[in-house]
N, C-alpha and C positions, 0 to 999 in steps of 0.2 A: 758800769753794771752793764748786765744786759738781760731784758724782759721777755721771758717768752709768755706767746697767747696760746691758751687752752682752747684749744676745738670748741666748736659751739654746741652742749648737745649730744656729747657723743659718750658721756656715761652712761653705765646703762642702769644708773640710779637715774638718769634724767629721764631715760625710755619709758622706764618701770612707772615713774612719778606720773607720765602723761596718759600714760595706759590706766593708770587707775583713775586720773581725774577725768578723763572719758568715759570708763566704764560708773563712776557714780555720779555724771551728769545723765547719762542714759539710764539709771536706776533711779534718780527724782523725778523725770521727767514721767516715768511708767509708773511712781506712785501719785505722783499728782493728776496725772491721766485716771486712776483706779479709783482716789479720793476726788475727782470730781464729776466723775460715773455715780460715785453712791451718794455724794452730797447734793447731786442735782439740784435735788429737789430745794433743798434748804439755799443751795444757793439762790436759784430764781426768787424763794422769795424773799430774802434779804436785799437783793439787787431792785427787785421791781417797793418792796417798800422802801427802799434809800431813793429812787426814782421817782415813786409818789410824792414824797417829803417834798423833794426839791421842785417838784412842780407844785403841788399848791400852797408852797411857805408864801409865794405873795399872796394869795387870798388869805388864809391866818394872821399875816402883819396886818394886812385891811382889818380883819373883826377883831385884830386888839386896839385901834385905831380908834373903835367906836366904843372901845370901854369894856370887850369882851373877855372875860379869861382865856389864857390862850391853850389850856384841854377844853373849855367848856368850845372855842369859834375849833379847835381839829377835831371833837368828837361830832361837835357840827356838819364839818364837812365829809368826815367820813358817812354819818349817817347818812347824808343828801347821795353819797356817791354810791353808796350798797341801794338806796329807793332808788336811784336812777337808773341801777341797773338790773334791781328788781321788774321795775317797770318795762325798761325795756325788753325782756326777759317776755317779760308776756304779755309784750303786744305782739313783738315775733313770732313766740309759738302761738298765739291766734292765727295769726297769718299763716303760716304754715300747715295746721292743720285746716283751711278754710282752703289753701290752695293743695293740698292733699287730699281733701271729700274731690274738690272737683279737675284733679288733674285725670280721669278715666276721659272725663269730659273733651280735656284739651286736647289728649293722644288720640280720640276720633276725627278730633276737627285736623289734626295735620296729619291724620292719617288719609282722612279722604283728599284733603289738598295733594298730596304726595300723591293720588290715586287719579285726579284729572292729570298732573301734567303727563 
């Protein structure tokens, strides 16, 4: 018997399938891009929540070893973090306002220094 090898990928249906595959890949990539654009705020929130959960899990475990329930430990960490962010915002706002009030004085000093040189 004589075996004949068929040419590789010469059939028109193979070319059509490869073109359809490429077009579907482009379509899926476009849909994922559009989904990422419109769902970015949700995706960022979920990713940030996961990051914070991984970051603060050792502290929760330590508080659990001190016989605190996991929910109370997690709530305490969340409240402490919110308090820290609020305190930091309050302090930075005060510093920014005092800098803004004294900005004309700094500007005049810089201007006088430039004029002397």
